[in-house]
N, CA, C and O atoms as a MOPAC input file, in Angstrom:
PM7 MOZYME 1SCF
protein

 N    -10.96900 1   249.36300 1   162.51600 1
 C    -11.43200 1   248.12200 1   161.85700 1
 C    -10.71700 1   247.99100 1   160.48600 1
 O    -10.09300 1   246.97600 1   160.17700 1
 N    -10.84400 1   249.07700 1   159.68200 1
 C    -10.38100 1   248.97300 1   158.36100 1
 C     -8.86400 1   248.78400 1   158.40500 1
 O     -8.32500 1   248.07300 1   157.55600 1
 N     -8.15800 1   249.38600 1   159.35400 1
 C     -6.71300 1   249.12300 1   159.52600 1
 C     -6.31500 1   247.63900 1   159.77800 1
 O     -5.34400 1   247.10800 1   159.24000 1
 N     -7.15500 1   247.02300 1   160.64500 1
 C     -6.88800 1   245.54400 1   160.93900 1
 C     -7.07000 1   244.71000 1   159.64500 1
 O     -6.30500 1   243.78700 1   159.36600 1
 N     -8.09400 1   245.06800 1   158.88500 1
 C     -8.24700 1   244.28700 1   157.64300 1
 C     -7.11000 1   244.50100 1   156.67300 1
 O     -6.69100 1   243.56100 1   155.99700 1
 N     -6.61700 1   245.67800 1   156.59100 1
 C     -5.46000 1   245.96200 1   155.66600 1
 C     -4.24000 1   245.22000 1   156.26300 1
 O     -3.47600 1   244.69000 1   155.45600 1
 N     -3.99300 1   245.13200 1   157.46700 1
 C     -2.88800 1   244.46600 1   158.01200 1
 C     -3.05100 1   243.00300 1   157.71000 1
 O     -2.12100 1   242.35700 1   157.22800 1
 N     -4.19000 1   242.48500 1   157.98000 1
 C     -4.49400 1   241.00700 1   157.58300 1
 C     -4.22600 1   240.68400 1   156.18400 1
 O     -3.59800 1   239.67200 1   155.87200 1
 N     -4.70800 1   241.55900 1   155.29300 1
 C     -4.58000 1   241.36700 1   153.79500 1
 C     -3.07600 1   241.38300 1   153.53100 1
 O     -2.61300 1   240.46500 1   152.85400 1
 N     -2.30500 1   242.29300 1   153.97700 1
 C     -0.85200 1   242.38600 1   153.70200 1
 C     -0.17000 1   241.10800 1   154.23700 1
 O      0.68100 1   240.54300 1   153.55000 1
 N     -0.53200 1   240.64100 1   155.46200 1
 C      0.04500 1   239.47800 1   156.05800 1
 C     -0.25900 1   238.22800 1   155.18900 1
 O      0.60500 1   237.37100 1   155.00000 1
 N     -1.39400 1   238.15200 1   154.71300 1
 C     -1.88400 1   237.03300 1   153.87100 1
 C     -1.03200 1   237.06100 1   152.44500 1
 O     -0.59500 1   236.03100 1   151.93100 1
 N     -0.87800 1   238.23900 1   151.94400 1
 C     -0.06500 1   238.35400 1   150.68400 1
 C      1.36600 1   238.00300 1   150.88000 1
 O      2.00200 1   237.43000 1   149.99500 1
 N      1.91200 1   238.35500 1   152.08600 1
 C      3.24400 1   238.02500 1   152.29400 1
 C      3.41200 1   236.51600 1   152.52000 1
 O      4.38100 1   235.91300 1   152.05900 1
 N      2.49300 1   235.94400 1   153.20600 1
 C      2.51000 1   234.56600 1   153.51500 1
 C      2.42800 1   233.80000 1   152.18200 1
 O      3.23900 1   232.90000 1   151.96100 1
 N      1.46900 1   234.12700 1   151.27900 1
 C      1.32100 1   233.53300 1   149.96000 1
 C      2.59800 1   233.65700 1   149.17500 1
 O      3.01200 1   232.68400 1   148.54500 1
 N      3.23000 1   234.78000 1   149.18000 1
 C      4.39700 1   234.99800 1   148.31000 1
 C      5.56300 1   234.05500 1   148.75100 1
 O      6.34400 1   233.63400 1   147.89800 1
 N      5.70000 1   233.70500 1   150.11500 1
 C      6.78900 1   232.88200 1   150.40500 1
 C      6.17400 1   231.39400 1   150.43300 1
 O      7.00300 1   230.48500 1   150.40300 1
 N      4.93400 1   231.07600 1   150.48200 1
 C      4.48800 1   229.80000 1   150.42100 1
 C      4.38400 1   229.14800 1   148.99000 1
 O      4.47000 1   227.93300 1   148.80900 1
 N      4.19600 1   230.04700 1   148.02400 1
 C      3.94100 1   229.50400 1   146.66900 1
 C      5.35700 1   229.65400 1   145.96600 1
 O      6.09900 1   230.62000 1   146.14800 1
 N      5.64200 1   228.55700 1   145.12500 1
 C      6.93500 1   228.71600 1   144.38400 1
 C      6.84600 1   229.72300 1   143.26700 1
 O      5.79300 1   230.12300 1   142.77100 1
 N      8.06600 1   230.09000 1   142.92100 1
 C      8.15400 1   231.12200 1   141.82800 1
 C      7.72200 1   230.36500 1   140.56000 1
 O      8.03300 1   229.18600 1   140.39700 1
 N      7.00700 1   231.05400 1   139.67400 1
 C      6.49200 1   230.36400 1   138.44400 1
 C      7.69100 1   229.85200 1   137.61000 1
 O      8.63700 1   230.59900 1   137.36000 1
 N      7.64500 1   228.62800 1   137.20000 1
 C      8.70700 1   228.01400 1   136.44300 1
 C      8.63300 1   228.42500 1   134.95800 1
 O      7.54400 1   228.69900 1   134.45500 1
 N      9.78800 1   228.46900 1   134.24600 1
 C      9.84700 1   228.67900 1   132.85800 1
 C      9.97200 1   227.29100 1   132.16800 1
 O     11.01600 1   226.64700 1   132.27100 1
 N      8.97500 1   226.86200 1   131.51100 1
 C      9.05100 1   225.47200 1   130.90200 1
 C     10.29100 1   225.35200 1   129.96900 1
 O     10.97200 1   224.32800 1   130.02300 1
 N     10.57300 1   226.25100 1   129.20600 1
 C     11.70600 1   226.13000 1   128.18300 1
 C     13.06700 1   226.00000 1   128.98000 1
 O     13.92900 1   225.21500 1   128.58500 1
 N     13.24400 1   226.76300 1   130.08200 1
 C     14.33800 1   226.80900 1   130.88300 1
 C     14.49300 1   225.31300 1   131.55000 1
 O     15.51900 1   224.63400 1   131.51000 1
 N     13.36700 1   224.98500 1   132.11100 1
 C     13.37200 1   223.72600 1   132.84600 1
 C     13.64500 1   222.57300 1   131.97000 1
 O     14.39800 1   221.67800 1   132.35300 1
 N     13.04700 1   222.54200 1   130.76000 1
 C     13.37800 1   221.48800 1   129.74500 1
 C     14.86200 1   221.48600 1   129.33300 1
 O     15.49800 1   220.43300 1   129.27600 1
 N     15.38700 1   222.65200 1   129.05500 1
 C     16.78500 1   222.74700 1   128.62900 1
 C     17.68700 1   222.31600 1   129.73400 1
 O     18.68000 1   221.64400 1   129.45700 1
 N     17.41800 1   222.65400 1   130.98600 1
 C     18.24500 1   222.30900 1   132.16600 1
 C     18.14700 1   220.74600 1   132.31500 1
 O     19.14100 1   220.08300 1   132.61100 1
 N     17.04100 1   220.24300 1   132.12000 1
 C     16.85400 1   218.76000 1   132.24000 1
 C     17.67800 1   218.06500 1   131.22700 1
 O     18.30700 1   217.06500 1   131.57100 1
 N     17.73800 1   218.53900 1   129.90800 1
 C     18.58600 1   217.92000 1   128.89200 1
 C     19.98800 1   217.96600 1   129.23900 1
 O     20.71900 1   217.00400 1   129.00600 1
 N     20.45700 1   219.15400 1   129.84800 1
 C     21.85100 1   219.32100 1   130.27600 1
 C     22.13900 1   218.36200 1   131.34800 1
 O     23.16600 1   217.69100 1   131.25400 1
 N     21.34500 1   218.21200 1   132.37400 1
 C     21.57700 1   217.33300 1   133.44500 1
 C     21.61900 1   215.89800 1   133.02500 1
 O     22.42600 1   215.11800 1   133.53100 1
 N     20.77200 1   215.54500 1   132.11900 1
 C     20.70900 1   214.15600 1   131.57300 1
 C     21.98000 1   213.87700 1   130.75600 1
 O     22.45700 1   212.74200 1   130.74700 1
 N     22.54700 1   214.90100 1   130.06000 1
 C     23.77600 1   214.63600 1   129.36900 1
 C     24.99000 1   214.32800 1   130.29700 1
 O     25.96600 1   213.72700 1   129.85000 1
 N     24.92300 1   214.74600 1   131.59800 1
 C     25.84200 1   214.39100 1   132.60100 1
 C     27.31100 1   214.88300 1   132.40900 1
 O     28.28800 1   214.24600 1   132.80100 1
 N     27.36200 1   216.04800 1   131.78500 1
 C     28.65800 1   216.67200 1   131.62000 1
 C     29.08100 1   217.42800 1   132.90500 1
 O     28.47400 1   218.44300 1   133.24800 1
 N     30.13300 1   216.92900 1   133.62400 1
 C     30.64500 1   217.67400 1   134.70600 1
 C     32.04300 1   218.27000 1   134.44600 1
 O     32.51100 1   219.20000 1   135.10200 1
 N     32.67500 1   217.63400 1   133.40900 1
 C     34.00800 1   218.14600 1   132.95800 1
 C     33.92000 1   218.44800 1   131.50500 1
 O     33.66700 1   217.57400 1   130.67600 1
 N     34.13200 1   219.70200 1   131.20500 1
 C     33.93200 1   220.07500 1   129.72900 1
 C     34.53000 1   221.43600 1   129.51100 1
 O     34.93100 1   222.10100 1   130.46500 1
 N     34.59400 1   221.85800 1   128.27700 1
 C     34.99700 1   223.18900 1   127.93900 1
 C     33.93500 1   223.72800 1   127.09200 1
 O     33.27500 1   223.02700 1   126.32400 1
 N     33.77200 1   225.08100 1   127.25800 1
 C     32.71400 1   225.76100 1   126.38500 1
 C     33.41000 1   227.06600 1   125.95500 1
 O     34.24500 1   227.62100 1   126.67000 1
 N     33.04800 1   227.49800 1   124.82700 1
 C     33.53200 1   228.86700 1   124.29500 1
 C     32.31800 1   229.84300 1   124.19900 1
 O     31.17600 1   229.45100 1   123.95900 1
 N     32.64200 1   231.08000 1   124.39700 1
 C     31.60700 1   232.11100 1   124.05600 1
 C     32.14400 1   233.40600 1   123.60400 1
 O     33.31000 1   233.72800 1   123.83100 1
 N     31.36400 1   234.10800 1   123.00700 1
 C     31.71500 1   235.52400 1   122.50100 1
 C     30.78100 1   236.41000 1   123.41400 1
 O     29.58400 1   236.14900 1   123.53100 1
 N     31.36500 1   237.43300 1   124.03400 1
 C     30.61600 1   238.38000 1   124.78200 1
 C     30.52600 1   239.78400 1   124.02200 1
 O     31.50500 1   240.51500 1   123.87000 1
 N     29.32400 1   240.05800 1   123.59200 1
 C     29.16900 1   241.30500 1   122.78900 1
 C     28.89500 1   242.46300 1   123.72600 1
 O     28.09700 1   242.35100 1   124.65600 1
 N     29.56700 1   243.58400 1   123.47000 1
 C     29.45600 1   244.72500 1   124.40500 1
 C     29.95500 1   245.88200 1   123.50000 1
 O     30.43300 1   245.70400 1   122.37900 1
 N     29.79700 1   247.06300 1   124.09300 1
 C     30.26900 1   248.32300 1   123.42200 1
 C     31.68500 1   248.24100 1   122.95900 1
 O     32.00900 1   248.74000 1   121.88200 1
 N     32.53600 1   247.63500 1   123.72400 1
 C     33.89400 1   247.57700 1   123.34200 1
 C     34.23000 1   246.50000 1   122.26200 1
 O     35.28700 1   246.52800 1   121.63200 1
 N     33.23700 1   245.52100 1   122.08100 1
 C     33.41500 1   244.51300 1   121.00800 1
 C     32.10800 1   244.27200 1   120.36100 1
 O     31.47300 1   243.23100 1   120.52800 1
 N     31.69100 1   245.33000 1   119.56200 1
 C     30.42500 1   245.17000 1   119.00600 1
 C     30.29500 1   244.14900 1   117.93500 1
 O     29.28600 1   243.44900 1   117.85500 1
 N     31.36100 1   244.04100 1   117.05400 1
 C     31.34200 1   243.25800 1   115.83700 1
 C     32.04000 1   241.89500 1   116.02900 1
 O     31.46300 1   240.85100 1   115.72400 1
 N     33.22600 1   241.91600 1   116.51400 1
 C     34.06800 1   240.76400 1   116.59400 1
 C     34.70400 1   240.64800 1   118.02500 1
 O     35.85900 1   241.00000 1   118.26700 1
 N     33.85000 1   240.12700 1   118.93700 1
 C     34.58300 1   239.99300 1   120.23800 1
 C     35.48300 1   238.80200 1   120.35500 1
 O     35.26300 1   237.84500 1   119.61200 1
 N     36.44100 1   238.75900 1   121.18200 1
 C     37.30800 1   237.58800 1   121.26500 1
 C     36.50700 1   236.42300 1   121.82000 1
 O     35.53600 1   236.64700 1   122.54300 1
 N     36.88000 1   235.18300 1   121.50900 1
 C     36.25400 1   234.10400 1   122.08600 1
 C     36.86900 1   233.81000 1   123.41400 1
 O     38.08600 1   233.93400 1   123.55200 1
 N     36.10600 1   233.43000 1   124.39700 1
 C     36.53400 1   233.09900 1   125.79400 1
 C     36.31100 1   231.59700 1   125.88500 1
 O     35.21600 1   231.14800 1   125.54600 1
 N     37.21900 1   230.83800 1   126.29400 1
 C     37.11100 1   229.39600 1   126.41700 1
 C     37.21700 1   229.04200 1   127.96900 1
 O     38.23200 1   229.32500 1   128.60500 1
 N     36.16300 1   228.43500 1   128.52100 1
 C     36.12000 1   228.18600 1   129.93800 1
 C     36.24600 1   226.63300 1   130.09800 1
 O     35.48700 1   225.86200 1   129.51100 1
 N     37.20300 1   226.24400 1   130.88900 1
 C     37.41900 1   224.82600 1   131.25200 1
 C     36.77300 1   224.56200 1   132.65000 1
 O     37.05500 1   225.27500 1   133.61400 1
 N     35.94700 1   223.57400 1   132.72900 1
 C     35.17200 1   223.15200 1   133.88700 1
 C     35.63500 1   221.72300 1   134.15400 1
 O     35.56900 1   220.87200 1   133.26700 1
 N     36.10800 1   221.45700 1   135.38100 1
 C     36.50200 1   220.10100 1   135.87200 1
 C     35.65700 1   219.84000 1   137.09300 1
 O     35.67000 1   220.64000 1   138.02800 1
 N     34.89800 1   218.71100 1   137.11600 1
 C     34.11200 1   218.29300 1   138.20700 1
 C     33.16100 1   219.40500 1   138.65900 1
 O     32.90800 1   219.57200 1   139.85200 1
 N     32.64300 1   220.15700 1   137.69500 1
 C     31.69400 1   221.24000 1   138.06300 1
 C     32.24500 1   222.50200 1   138.52800 1
 O     31.49700 1   223.35700 1   139.00100 1
 N     33.58200 1   222.69100 1   138.42200 1
 C     34.30800 1   223.93300 1   138.97600 1
 C     35.07100 1   224.53100 1   137.70000 1
 O     35.60200 1   223.79900 1   136.86400 1
 N     35.07600 1   225.83800 1   137.63100 1
 C     35.88700 1   226.51200 1   136.64800 1
 C     37.34200 1   226.35600 1   137.04500 1
 O     37.71300 1   226.86400 1   138.10300 1
 N     38.17900 1   225.70400 1   136.29200 1
 C     39.55800 1   225.52000 1   136.51400 1
 C     40.52000 1   226.23400 1   135.55400 1
 O     41.73400 1   226.23300 1   135.75700 1
 N     39.96100 1   226.83300 1   134.52300 1
 C     40.77500 1   227.52700 1   133.67000 1
 C     39.97900 1   228.32300 1   132.64500 1
 O     38.87000 1   227.93400 1   132.28100 1
 N     40.55800 1   229.47000 1   132.16200 1
 C     39.95300 1   230.32500 1   131.13900 1
 C     40.96900 1   230.85200 1   130.28300 1
 O     42.04400 1   231.23200 1   130.74700 1
 N     40.67900 1   230.90300 1   128.97100 1
 C     41.59900 1   231.52600 1   128.04600 1
 C     40.83000 1   232.24000 1   127.01000 1
 O     39.69900 1   231.89600 1   126.66700 1
 N     41.53300 1   233.33400 1   126.47800 1
 C     40.85800 1   234.25400 1   125.53900 1
 C     41.59600 1   234.06400 1   124.23600 1
 O     42.81700 1   233.91500 1   124.19200 1
 N     40.75000 1   234.07500 1   123.09800 1
 C     41.35400 1   233.93500 1   121.72800 1
 C     40.96900 1   235.25900 1   120.99100 1
 O     39.88600 1   235.38300 1   120.42000 1
 N     41.87800 1   236.19900 1   121.03400 1
 C     41.67100 1   237.50800 1   120.32400 1
 C     41.27200 1   237.15600 1   118.75500 1
 O     41.74700 1   236.16400 1   118.20200 1
 N     40.46600 1   237.94800 1   118.16600 1
 C     40.05000 1   237.85900 1   116.77900 1
 C     41.34900 1   238.15400 1   115.93100 1
 O     42.11400 1   239.08500 1   116.18600 1
 N     41.51200 1   237.26900 1   114.90600 1
 C     42.55800 1   237.43900 1   113.96700 1
 C     43.92800 1   236.82200 1   114.32500 1
 O     44.91600 1   236.98400 1   113.60900 1
 N     43.93700 1   236.08800 1   115.49800 1
 C     45.25200 1   235.53100 1   115.89200 1
 C     45.02000 1   234.11800 1   116.51100 1
 O     43.94400 1   233.82800 1   117.03500 1
 N     45.96000 1   233.33900 1   116.43900 1
 C     45.87900 1   231.95800 1   116.98400 1
 C     46.48000 1   231.92500 1   118.50800 1
 O     46.53600 1   230.88000 1   119.15700 1
 N     46.87800 1   233.07000 1   118.95100 1
 C     47.39100 1   233.19800 1   120.30000 1
 C     46.30900 1   233.14500 1   121.31000 1
 O     45.29200 1   233.82400 1   121.17400 1
 N     46.50700 1   232.32100 1   122.36500 1
 C     45.55300 1   232.33800 1   123.45100 1
 C     46.10900 1   233.05700 1   124.65800 1
 O     47.28900 1   232.90300 1   124.97400 1
 N     45.32900 1   233.80300 1   125.31100 1
 C     45.76700 1   234.55800 1   126.50900 1
 C     45.03400 1   233.96800 1   127.71900 1
 O     43.81300 1   234.08400 1   127.82800 1
 N     45.79100 1   233.33100 1   128.63100 1
 C     45.03500 1   232.78200 1   129.76000 1
 C     44.63100 1   233.81100 1   130.81000 1
 O     45.36900 1   234.76600 1   131.04900 1
 N     43.45200 1   233.62800 1   131.45200 1
 C     43.02500 1   234.48700 1   132.47600 1
 C     43.80900 1   234.21200 1   133.80800 1
 O     44.13600 1   233.05500 1   134.07100 1
 N     44.09000 1   235.15600 1   134.58200 1
 C     44.71700 1   234.91500 1   135.91600 1
 C     43.93200 1   234.00500 1   136.70600 1
 O     42.70500 1   234.07900 1   136.64500 1
 N     44.54000 1   233.09000 1   137.49600 1
 C     43.82000 1   232.20300 1   138.30900 1
 C     42.89400 1   232.96500 1   139.27300 1
 O     41.74700 1   232.58300 1   139.50500 1
 N     43.45400 1   234.07200 1   139.82800 1
 C     42.61700 1   234.80800 1   140.82800 1
 C     41.26500 1   235.33100 1   140.24600 1
 O     40.35000 1   235.68000 1   140.99100 1
 N     41.18100 1   235.36900 1   138.92100 1
 C     39.97000 1   235.91700 1   138.22000 1
 C     38.97300 1   234.79900 1   137.79500 1
 O     37.92800 1   235.08300 1   137.20800 1
 N     39.31100 1   233.55800 1   138.09600 1
 C     38.36200 1   232.42800 1   137.66000 1
 C     36.97500 1   232.60100 1   138.18400 1
 O     36.00400 1   232.21200 1   137.53500 1
 N     36.86700 1   233.18000 1   139.35100 1
 C     35.59300 1   233.26500 1   139.87700 1
 C     34.61400 1   234.18800 1   139.17200 1
 O     33.42900 1   234.21500 1   139.50500 1
 N     35.10300 1   234.94100 1   138.20300 1
 C     34.28100 1   235.87800 1   137.35400 1
 C     33.61500 1   235.07300 1   136.14600 1
 O     32.74100 1   235.59800 1   135.45500 1
 N     34.04200 1   233.85500 1   135.93900 1
 C     33.46200 1   233.04900 1   134.87900 1
 C     32.47200 1   232.01600 1   135.38800 1
 O     32.50500 1   231.57600 1   136.53700 1
 N     31.55600 1   231.64200 1   134.42900 1
 C     30.49200 1   230.74900 1   134.77300 1
 C     30.71500 1   229.26000 1   134.27700 1
 O     31.35600 1   228.97400 1   133.26500 1
 N     30.14400 1   228.41400 1   135.06000 1
 C     29.89500 1   227.02400 1   134.57900 1
 C     28.53800 1   227.13000 1   133.79100 1
 O     27.85500 1   228.15400 1   133.82800 1
 N     28.17400 1   225.95600 1   133.04300 1
 C     27.00200 1   226.01300 1   132.30900 1
 C     25.83200 1   226.08200 1   133.37200 1
 O     24.84300 1   226.79200 1   133.18900 1
 N     26.01000 1   225.30100 1   134.48800 1
 C     24.95900 1   225.39200 1   135.56700 1
 C     24.76600 1   226.74200 1   135.99600 1
 O     23.63900 1   227.16900 1   136.24600 1
 N     25.88300 1   227.49500 1   136.10500 1
 C     25.66300 1   228.94800 1   136.61000 1
 C     25.02100 1   229.79300 1   135.53400 1
 O     24.32900 1   230.75300 1   135.87300 1
 N     25.20000 1   229.50600 1   134.29200 1
 C     24.48300 1   230.22100 1   133.17800 1
 C     22.94200 1   229.96600 1   133.31100 1
 O     22.12800 1   230.87500 1   133.15200 1
 N     22.61900 1   228.78800 1   133.58600 1
 C     21.21100 1   228.46800 1   133.81900 1
 C     20.68700 1   229.28700 1   135.07800 1
 O     19.58700 1   229.83700 1   135.03700 1
 N     21.44000 1   229.34500 1   136.10600 1
 C     21.06400 1   230.16200 1   137.30900 1
 C     20.93000 1   231.65500 1   136.98100 1
 O     20.06800 1   232.38800 1   137.46500 1
 N     21.91800 1   232.03900 1   136.07000 1
 C     21.84600 1   233.56100 1   135.67000 1
 C     20.48800 1   233.82700 1   134.97500 1
 O     19.79600 1   234.80200 1   135.26900 1
 N     20.14500 1   232.91600 1   134.04400 1
 C     18.93000 1   233.13300 1   133.24100 1
 C     17.71400 1   233.03400 1   134.18700 1
 O     16.80600 1   233.86100 1   134.09800 1
 N     17.68500 1   232.02800 1   135.09500 1
 C     16.54600 1   231.90000 1   136.04700 1
 C     16.40800 1   233.11900 1   136.92400 1
 O     15.28100 1   233.53600 1   137.18900 1
 N     17.55200 1   233.74900 1   137.41900 1
 C     17.54300 1   234.86000 1   138.23400 1
 C     16.98400 1   236.07100 1   137.42100 1
 O     16.18100 1   236.83800 1   137.95300 1
 N     17.36900 1   236.23200 1   136.24400 1
 C     16.85400 1   237.39300 1   135.40000 1
 C     15.35100 1   237.19600 1   135.17600 1
 O     14.59200 1   238.15300 1   135.32900 1
 N     14.90600 1   236.02100 1   134.82800 1
 C     13.49700 1   235.79500 1   134.60500 1
 C     12.74100 1   236.05400 1   135.94000 1
 O     11.64900 1   236.62300 1   135.92700 1
 N     13.26700 1   235.67600 1   136.97400 1
 C     12.55600 1   235.91700 1   138.37500 1
 C     12.45900 1   237.46200 1   138.58700 1
 O     11.46700 1   237.97500 1   139.10400 1
 N     13.49000 1   238.14000 1   138.18000 1
 C     13.44500 1   239.59100 1   138.52500 1
 C     12.54600 1   240.38000 1   137.44600 1
 O     12.21600 1   241.55100 1   137.63200 1
 N     12.21000 1   239.71200 1   136.40800 1
 C     11.28500 1   240.27200 1   135.45500 1
 C     11.90900 1   241.22300 1   134.47300 1
 O     11.23100 1   242.08100 1   133.90700 1
 N     13.15000 1   241.08100 1   134.27500 1
 C     13.85700 1   241.95600 1   133.32600 1
 C     13.80400 1   241.29900 1   131.90700 1
 O     13.34600 1   240.16600 1   131.75800 1
 N     14.27400 1   242.02700 1   130.89600 1
 C     14.11700 1   241.48300 1   129.49500 1
 C     15.17400 1   240.41000 1   129.36500 1
 O     16.35800 1   240.65300 1   129.59800 1
 N     14.72800 1   239.20300 1   128.98600 1
 C     15.53600 1   238.08700 1   128.75300 1
 C     15.25400 1   237.43800 1   127.38200 1
 O     14.08700 1   237.20400 1   127.06900 1
 N     16.23800 1   237.14700 1   126.58200 1
 C     16.06500 1   236.35300 1   125.31100 1
 C     17.08100 1   235.23400 1   125.55500 1
 O     18.21600 1   235.52600 1   125.93000 1
 N     16.73000 1   234.02000 1   125.36300 1
 C     17.66500 1   232.91300 1   125.42200 1
 C     17.24700 1   231.85300 1   124.45000 1
 O     16.05600 1   231.63300 1   124.22900 1
 N     18.23500 1   231.18500 1   123.85600 1
 C     18.06800 1   230.15100 1   122.97000 1
 C     18.84900 1   228.92200 1   123.46100 1
 O     20.00400 1   229.09400 1   123.85200 1
 N     18.34300 1   227.78400 1   123.47000 1
 C     18.93100 1   226.55700 1   124.09200 1
 C     19.42600 1   225.59600 1   122.97800 1
 O     18.81100 1   225.50300 1   121.91500 1
 N     20.47500 1   224.93000 1   123.22500 1
 C     20.86700 1   223.77900 1   122.32700 1
 C     19.91300 1   222.74000 1   122.27900 1
 O     19.47900 1   222.30200 1   123.34500 1
 N     19.49200 1   222.24500 1   121.12600 1
 C     18.45300 1   221.26500 1   120.99800 1
 C     18.91600 1   219.94200 1   121.56800 1
 O     18.06100 1   219.20900 1   122.06500 1
 N     20.13800 1   219.57700 1   121.54500 1
 C     20.66400 1   218.18400 1   121.93500 1
 C     21.06500 1   218.29300 1   123.39100 1
 O     20.50200 1   217.53600 1   124.18200 1
 N     21.95100 1   219.12800 1   123.82600 1
 C     22.50300 1   219.09400 1   125.15500 1
 C     21.86600 1   220.02900 1   126.12300 1
 O     22.08200 1   219.95400 1   127.33200 1
 N     21.01500 1   220.98300 1   125.53200 1
 C     20.27700 1   221.87900 1   126.40800 1
 C     20.93700 1   223.21600 1   126.88200 1
 O     20.25200 1   224.14700 1   127.30700 1
 N     22.23100 1   223.26500 1   126.79500 1
 C     23.02100 1   224.45700 1   127.29500 1
 C     22.52600 1   225.66100 1   126.61100 1
 O     22.11100 1   225.54900 1   125.45700 1
 N     22.52800 1   226.79800 1   127.20400 1
 C     22.09400 1   228.02800 1   126.57400 1
 C     23.07800 1   228.44100 1   125.41000 1
 O     24.25400 1   228.68000 1   125.68700 1
 N     22.66600 1   228.51900 1   124.24600 1
 C     23.46400 1   228.85500 1   123.05600 1
 C     23.56900 1   230.39600 1   122.98000 1
 O     24.62000 1   230.91400 1   122.60300 1
 N     22.56700 1   231.08600 1   123.31000 1
 C     22.55800 1   232.58000 1   123.25900 1
 C     21.77500 1   233.09900 1   124.51800 1
 O     20.70000 1   232.61600 1   124.87200 1
 N     22.39400 1   234.09300 1   125.13600 1
 C     21.78000 1   234.68400 1   126.37800 1
 C     21.85100 1   236.18600 1   126.16800 1
 O     22.92100 1   236.74500 1   125.92400 1
 N     20.69300 1   236.83300 1   126.26600 1
 C     20.71600 1   238.31500 1   126.21700 1
 C     19.86800 1   238.75100 1   127.38800 1
 O     18.70600 1   238.35800 1   127.48600 1
 N     20.43500 1   239.57600 1   128.29900 1
 C     19.67400 1   240.01900 1   129.44700 1
 C     19.83600 1   241.52000 1   129.46000 1
 O     20.96800 1   241.99400 1   129.35400 1
 N     18.75200 1   242.31500 1   129.58700 1
 C     18.77300 1   243.72500 1   129.69900 1
 C     18.19000 1   244.05500 1   131.15500 1
 O     16.97900 1   244.04300 1   131.37600 1
 N     19.10300 1   244.33400 1   132.07900 1
 C     18.72400 1   244.42900 1   133.43100 1
 C     17.89900 1   245.78900 1   133.72700 1
 O     17.10800 1   245.86700 1   134.66700 1
 N     18.14900 1   246.80300 1   132.87400 1
 C     17.39700 1   248.08300 1   133.05100 1
 C     17.25800 1   248.68000 1   131.65000 1
 O     18.22900 1   249.14200 1   131.05000 1
 N     15.99800 1   248.65600 1   131.13800 1
 C     15.77500 1   249.15700 1   129.78900 1
 C     16.10500 1   250.61800 1   129.66200 1
 O     16.26600 1   251.10000 1   128.54100 1
 N     16.21300 1   251.34200 1   130.73600 1
 C     16.44800 1   252.80300 1   130.75300 1
 C     18.00200 1   253.13200 1   130.66100 1
 O     18.42100 1   254.24500 1   130.34200 1
 N     18.74500 1   252.13900 1   130.94800 1
 C     20.23700 1   252.25700 1   130.89000 1
 C     20.90600 1   251.66300 1   129.65000 1
 O     20.46400 1   250.65400 1   129.10200 1
 N     21.94300 1   252.29600 1   129.24400 1
 C     22.71100 1   251.79200 1   128.09700 1
 C     24.01600 1   251.12600 1   128.75800 1
 O     24.63700 1   251.68100 1   129.66400 1
 N     24.36300 1   249.90000 1   128.22100 1
 C     25.57100 1   249.22700 1   128.67200 1
 C     25.48800 1   248.29100 1   129.81400 1
 O     26.49500 1   247.74100 1   130.26000 1
 N     24.12000 1   248.07300 1   130.36800 1
 C     24.05600 1   247.12800 1   131.43700 1
 C     23.69700 1   245.77800 1   130.89300 1
 O     23.50800 1   244.86000 1   131.69100 1
 N     23.58500 1   245.57400 1   129.56300 1
 C     22.99500 1   244.38400 1   128.94900 1
 C     24.19400 1   243.27500 1   129.03600 1
 O     25.38200 1   243.59700 1   129.01200 1
 N     23.77000 1   242.04300 1   129.13100 1
 C     24.69800 1   240.93700 1   128.94600 1
 C     24.20300 1   240.24100 1   127.70400 1
 O     23.04300 1   239.85700 1   127.55600 1
 N     25.22300 1   240.10400 1   126.77900 1
 C     24.94400 1   239.40100 1   125.44000 1
 C     25.99800 1   238.35200 1   125.20100 1
 O     27.11400 1   238.66800 1   124.79000 1
 N     25.65700 1   237.11700 1   125.45100 1
 C     26.67800 1   235.97100 1   125.27300 1
 C     26.15100 1   235.08200 1   124.21000 1
 O     24.94300 1   234.86800 1   124.11300 1
 N     27.02600 1   234.56100 1   123.41300 1
 C     26.74500 1   233.59500 1   122.35300 1
 C     27.69600 1   232.44600 1   122.49700 1
 O     28.88300 1   232.62900 1   122.22700 1
 N     27.27700 1   231.29900 1   122.89300 1
 C     28.15700 1   230.17900 1   123.07500 1
 C     28.52300 1   229.55900 1   121.73000 1
 O     27.68500 1   229.33300 1   120.85800 1
 N     29.85400 1   229.29400 1   121.61200 1
 C     30.26900 1   228.71100 1   120.36800 1
 C     30.30900 1   227.15800 1   120.34700 1
 O     30.45500 1   226.54000 1   119.29200 1
 N     30.17700 1   226.56800 1   121.52700 1
 C     30.10100 1   225.05200 1   121.64400 1
 C     30.55000 1   224.53800 1   122.95900 1
 O     31.18500 1   225.23200 1   123.75300 1
 N     30.21000 1   223.30800 1   123.17400 1
 C     30.63600 1   222.59600 1   124.45700 1
 C     31.27900 1   221.27300 1   124.00500 1
 O     30.71700 1   220.52900 1   123.20100 1
 N     32.42800 1   221.02100 1   124.53100 1
 C     33.18200 1   219.79600 1   124.38100 1
 C     33.37100 1   219.04000 1   125.67000 1
 O     33.87400 1   219.57700 1   126.65600 1
 N     32.97100 1   217.81300 1   125.65400 1
 C     33.19300 1   216.92900 1   126.87500 1
 C     34.69900 1   216.69700 1   127.03400 1
 O     35.43600 1   216.51400 1   126.06600 1
 N     35.09200 1   216.71200 1   128.22400 1
 C     36.55600 1   216.42400 1   128.62600 1
 C     36.62300 1   215.02700 1   129.21400 1
 O     37.69700 1   214.57400 1   129.60800 1

């Protein structure tokens, strides 16, 4: 009898988990709504990615997005005006702004440490810090967007 009640309780919990939506993050939702309302589908944005190899002065990465797809990436090393293009085969490693929102939403859903600041006007994430495992060093993602330009 006790076993049947346990099975029923587990079945009910599983059913509720899939029936109920994941709790929304009001700040994320509001920022994403501002971004969608801005209607940018072709744009460039720049960011600095802080990591152990670039703690103080990371290069700026500039991502070109056309019709919602990453079509080009170039890097601007610190202290030079030279731009280094990323190989076309590597474009899949870079994000659109919509994918940055999805990255933040996924991290929030997983319950990992997330700090994010959004642009007051356009809503895009200005800063994203995600620590996927507090016990590990070097698994963090630390991006600071330098701006978005409509194309």
